[in-house]
N, C-alpha and C positions, 0 to 999 in steps of 0.2 A: 169496640175498643176506642178509648178516648185518644185525641190527638194532643198528647202531652209527652214531653221529653222525660225519660225516667231518671236522668241525672240532674238536670238543671231546672225542671219544672216549667219550661217554656210552653206556653199554651196557645190556642187560637186567639187572635186579636180581631177586633172589628173596626171598620172605618168607612170611608166613602169613596166611591168612584166619582170622579169630577169630570164632567164633560167639557168640551170647548165652550159651551154656552153656560157653564157653571151650574148645570143640573146635577144634583147629588143623589146617588142611590147607594144604599147600604151594601157592604161587602164584607167578606171575611178574609183575613190574612192567615193562611195556614203555615205552621212551622214545618221546616224542611226535615222531616223525620226519616231516618234510615234504620234498618235492622242491622246492627253491628255485633260481631263476635269479638269480645275483648278478653284478653288473658290477664288473670289475676295472678301476680307473682308469689304472693303470700300463700294462697290457697292451692297453687299449682294446677289450676283447671281454667277452662274457657267458659265465659258467660255470655249469653245472647241478650242484648238489651235493645229497645226501641228508643234511639237517642237522636237528637238534632245534630246536624253537621257542625254547629257551633260547639256542642258538647264534645264531639269527637276531637276537634281541635284542642279543646280544653284538656282532654285526656293526654294528648301528645305533649302539650305544653307543660303539664304537671308531672311528667315522667311516669305515666302509667295509670291504670284505673285505681289501684289501691291508694295512691297519694291523693288523687282527686276526691275519692269517697271520704277519706279521713278528713279533708279540709271542708267539705260541703256540709252545710247545715242540714239536719234531719228533716226539717219541714219541707225543703225543696225535693227531697228524694221520694221516689215511689216506694211502695211497700217492699217490692223485690230488691231494689237497690239498698234500702235501709237494712234489710235482713242480711245482705251481702256485706255491708259495712260492719254489722254486729259480729259476723263470722270472722272478718279480717282482724277486728280489734281483739277478739278472743284468742285467735291463733298467735297474734304478736305478743299478747300478754303471756301466753303459755311459753313462747319462745324465749322471752326475756327472763322468766323465772327459772 
């Protein structure tokens, strides 16, 4: 399983450990991923996603999962999140009509 946030697309980054003597060795910076169960208000069900803690804060800031998904670009979303976004759009369109 890749270490990528399903909502924001945050991935592993690389950099250097720098010692006191300025010796540089390569290292990896891993995203802080957690398994979160979020509730979709439009679909009336819960969804389990592997997201970063930054994305979890973004969900709360945007007043829920549905609003965040509708605002987020499809290229940053995982396949599972993109499918969820499509379902939400379809249900909102059906409710409006």
